[in-house]
PQR file with spaces between the fields and no chain letter, atoms N, CA, C, O and H, PARSE charges and radii, in Angstrom:
ATOM       1  N    MET     1       5.259  -80.034  -66.988 -0.4000 1.5000
ATOM       2  CA   MET     1       3.833  -79.810  -67.036 -0.0000 2.0000
ATOM       3  C    MET     1       3.091  -80.329  -68.309  0.5500 1.7000
ATOM       4  O    MET     1       2.046  -80.976  -68.380 -0.5500 1.4000
ATOM       5  N    GLN     2       3.893  -79.881  -69.268 -0.4000 1.5000
ATOM       6  CA   GLN     2       3.281  -80.492  -70.484 -0.0000 2.0000
ATOM       7  C    GLN     2       3.364  -81.991  -70.771  0.5500 1.7000
ATOM       8  O    GLN     2       2.586  -82.574  -71.526 -0.5500 1.4000
ATOM       9  H    GLN     2       4.741  -79.355  -69.210  0.4000 1.0000
ATOM      10  N    GLY     3       4.334  -82.547  -70.133 -0.4000 1.5000
ATOM      11  CA   GLY     3       4.236  -84.107  -70.178 -0.0000 2.0000
ATOM      12  C    GLY     3       2.754  -84.403  -69.393  0.5500 1.7000
ATOM      13  O    GLY     3       1.989  -85.067  -70.093 -0.5500 1.4000
ATOM      14  H    GLY     3       4.966  -82.074  -69.519  0.4000 1.0000
ATOM      15  N    GLY     4       2.418  -84.162  -68.552 -0.4000 1.5000
ATOM      16  CA   GLY     4       0.971  -84.176  -67.785 -0.0000 2.0000
ATOM      17  C    GLY     4       0.085  -84.173  -68.745  0.5500 1.7000
ATOM      18  O    GLY     4      -0.720  -85.104  -68.744 -0.5500 1.4000
ATOM      19  H    GLY     4       3.040  -83.623  -67.984  0.4000 1.0000
ATOM      20  N    THR     5       0.006  -83.297  -69.647 -0.4000 1.5000
ATOM      21  CA   THR     5      -1.461  -82.871  -70.711 -0.0000 2.0000
ATOM      22  C    THR     5      -1.430  -83.891  -71.778  0.5500 1.7000
ATOM      23  O    THR     5      -2.460  -84.184  -72.386 -0.5500 1.4000
ATOM      24  H    THR     5       0.660  -82.541  -69.647  0.4000 1.0000
ATOM      25  N    MET     6      -0.314  -84.433  -72.026 -0.4000 1.5000
ATOM      26  CA   MET     6      -0.066  -85.391  -73.024 -0.0000 2.0000
ATOM      27  C    MET     6      -0.565  -86.884  -72.526  0.5500 1.7000
ATOM      28  O    MET     6      -1.149  -87.697  -73.243 -0.5500 1.4000
ATOM      29  H    MET     6       0.522  -84.195  -71.532  0.4000 1.0000
ATOM      30  N    VAL     7      -0.203  -87.066  -71.130 -0.4000 1.5000
ATOM      31  CA   VAL     7      -0.452  -88.447  -70.388 -0.0000 2.0000
ATOM      32  C    VAL     7      -2.001  -88.428  -70.194  0.5500 1.7000
ATOM      33  O    VAL     7      -2.652  -89.471  -70.135 -0.5500 1.4000
ATOM      34  H    VAL     7       0.272  -86.406  -70.548  0.4000 1.0000
ATOM      35  N    LEU     8      -2.609  -87.059  -70.090 -0.4000 1.5000
ATOM      36  CA   LEU     8      -4.038  -86.912  -69.680 -0.0000 2.0000
ATOM      37  C    LEU     8      -4.766  -87.468  -71.041  0.5500 1.7000
ATOM      38  O    LEU     8      -5.693  -88.273  -70.949 -0.5500 1.4000
ATOM      39  H    LEU     8      -2.080  -86.212  -70.138  0.4000 1.0000
ATOM      40  N    LYS     9      -4.402  -87.103  -72.012 -0.4000 1.5000
ATOM      41  CA   LYS     9      -4.705  -87.571  -73.438 -0.0000 2.0000
ATOM      42  C    LYS     9      -4.876  -89.095  -73.650  0.5500 1.7000
ATOM      43  O    LYS     9      -5.831  -89.774  -74.025 -0.5500 1.4000
ATOM      44  H    LYS     9      -3.649  -86.449  -72.086  0.4000 1.0000
ATOM      45  N    ALA    10      -3.720  -89.363  -73.309 -0.4000 1.5000
ATOM      46  CA   ALA    10      -3.238  -90.963  -73.606 -0.0000 2.0000
ATOM      47  C    ALA    10      -4.194  -91.869  -72.459  0.5500 1.7000
ATOM      48  O    ALA    10      -4.905  -92.845  -72.694 -0.5500 1.4000
ATOM      49  H    ALA    10      -2.944  -88.811  -73.004  0.4000 1.0000
ATOM      50  N    CYS    11      -3.947  -91.201  -71.188 -0.4000 1.5000
ATOM      51  CA   CYS    11      -4.794  -92.001  -69.922 -0.0000 2.0000
ATOM      52  C    CYS    11      -5.207  -91.278  -68.990  0.5500 1.7000
ATOM      53  O    CYS    11      -4.371  -91.020  -68.124 -0.5500 1.4000
ATOM      54  H    CYS    11      -3.369  -90.408  -70.997  0.4000 1.0000
ATOM      55  N    PRO    12      -6.456  -90.763  -68.843 -0.5600 1.5000
ATOM      56  CA   PRO    12      -7.113  -89.721  -68.188  0.2800 2.0000
ATOM      57  C    PRO    12      -6.608  -90.401  -66.447  0.5500 1.7000
ATOM      58  O    PRO    12      -6.443  -89.619  -65.511 -0.5500 1.4000
ATOM      59  N    LEU    13      -6.462  -91.627  -66.318 -0.4000 1.5000
ATOM      60  CA   LEU    13      -6.547  -92.334  -64.798 -0.0000 2.0000
ATOM      61  C    LEU    13      -4.701  -91.914  -64.535  0.5500 1.7000
ATOM      62  O    LEU    13      -4.237  -91.606  -63.437 -0.5500 1.4000
ATOM      63  H    LEU    13      -6.597  -92.262  -67.078  0.4000 1.0000
ATOM      64  N    GLY    14      -4.103  -91.984  -65.498 -0.4000 1.5000
ATOM      65  CA   GLY    14      -2.658  -91.846  -65.267 -0.0000 2.0000
ATOM      66  C    GLY    14      -2.516  -90.273  -64.901  0.5500 1.7000
ATOM      67  O    GLY    14      -1.662  -89.853  -64.119 -0.5500 1.4000
ATOM      68  H    GLY    14      -4.480  -92.235  -66.390  0.4000 1.0000
ATOM      69  N    ASN    15      -3.224  -89.665  -65.398 -0.4000 1.5000
ATOM      70  CA   ASN    15      -2.914  -88.187  -65.236 -0.0000 2.0000
ATOM      71  C    ASN    15      -3.187  -87.551  -63.570  0.5500 1.7000
ATOM      72  O    ASN    15      -2.538  -86.719  -62.938 -0.5500 1.4000
ATOM      73  H    ASN    15      -3.918  -90.006  -66.033  0.4000 1.0000
ATOM      74  N    LEU    16      -4.356  -88.289  -63.218 -0.4000 1.5000
ATOM      75  CA   LEU    16      -4.746  -88.383  -61.921 -0.0000 2.0000
ATOM      76  C    LEU    16      -3.368  -88.429  -60.936  0.5500 1.7000
ATOM      77  O    LEU    16      -2.898  -87.584  -60.175 -0.5500 1.4000
ATOM      78  H    LEU    16      -4.883  -88.966  -63.732  0.4000 1.0000
ATOM      79  N    ASN    17      -3.020  -89.525  -61.223 -0.4000 1.5000
ATOM      80  CA   ASN    17      -1.894  -90.019  -60.270 -0.0000 2.0000
ATOM      81  C    ASN    17      -0.761  -89.062  -60.440  0.5500 1.7000
ATOM      82  O    ASN    17      -0.187  -88.656  -59.429 -0.5500 1.4000
ATOM      83  H    ASN    17      -3.402  -90.212  -61.842  0.4000 1.0000
ATOM      84  N    ILE    18      -0.365  -88.644  -61.683 -0.4000 1.5000
ATOM      85  CA   ILE    18       0.782  -87.658  -61.745 -0.0000 2.0000
ATOM      86  C    ILE    18       0.423  -86.440  -61.119  0.5500 1.7000
ATOM      87  O    ILE    18       1.290  -85.864  -60.463 -0.5500 1.4000
ATOM      88  H    ILE    18      -0.831  -88.974  -62.505  0.4000 1.0000
ATOM      89  N    ASN    19      -0.916  -85.862  -61.228 -0.4000 1.5000
ATOM      90  CA   ASN    19      -1.191  -84.722  -60.331 -0.0000 2.0000
ATOM      91  C    ASN    19      -1.130  -84.787  -58.534  0.5500 1.7000
ATOM      92  O    ASN    19      -1.110  -83.885  -57.697 -0.5500 1.4000
ATOM      93  H    ASN    19      -1.620  -86.330  -61.762  0.4000 1.0000
ATOM      94  N    GLN    20      -1.113  -86.163  -58.421 -0.4000 1.5000
ATOM      95  CA   GLN    20      -1.100  -86.331  -56.860 -0.0000 2.0000
ATOM      96  C    GLN    20       0.600  -86.291  -56.476  0.5500 1.7000
ATOM      97  O    GLN    20       1.094  -85.833  -55.446 -0.5500 1.4000
ATOM      98  H    GLN    20      -1.130  -86.896  -59.101  0.4000 1.0000
ATOM      99  N    ILE    21       1.185  -86.804  -57.427 -0.4000 1.5000
ATOM     100  CA   ILE    21       2.639  -86.948  -57.338 -0.0000 2.0000
ATOM     101  C    ILE    21       3.193  -85.366  -57.560  0.5500 1.7000
ATOM     102  O    ILE    21       4.298  -85.201  -57.042 -0.5500 1.4000
ATOM     103  H    ILE    21       0.784  -87.176  -58.263  0.4000 1.0000
ATOM     104  N    ILE    22       2.910  -84.753  -57.903 -0.4000 1.5000
ATOM     105  CA   ILE    22       3.221  -83.270  -58.047 -0.0000 2.0000
ATOM     106  C    ILE    22       2.684  -82.773  -57.081  0.5500 1.7000
ATOM     107  O    ILE    22       3.552  -82.069  -56.564 -0.5500 1.4000
ATOM     108  H    ILE    22       2.013  -84.887  -58.323  0.4000 1.0000
ATOM     109  N    ARG    23       1.768  -82.702  -56.505 -0.4000 1.5000
ATOM     110  CA   ARG    23       1.211  -82.128  -55.142 -0.0000 2.0000
ATOM     111  C    ARG    23       2.102  -82.667  -54.233  0.5500 1.7000
ATOM     112  O    ARG    23       1.977  -82.428  -53.031 -0.5500 1.4000
ATOM     113  H    ARG    23       1.063  -83.274  -56.925  0.4000 1.0000
């Protein structure tokens, strides 16, 4: 979960993909 936050700061679009994968 923490990794997703770092990705969000680095790439908001990438965070969306990670959220979908987690779901």
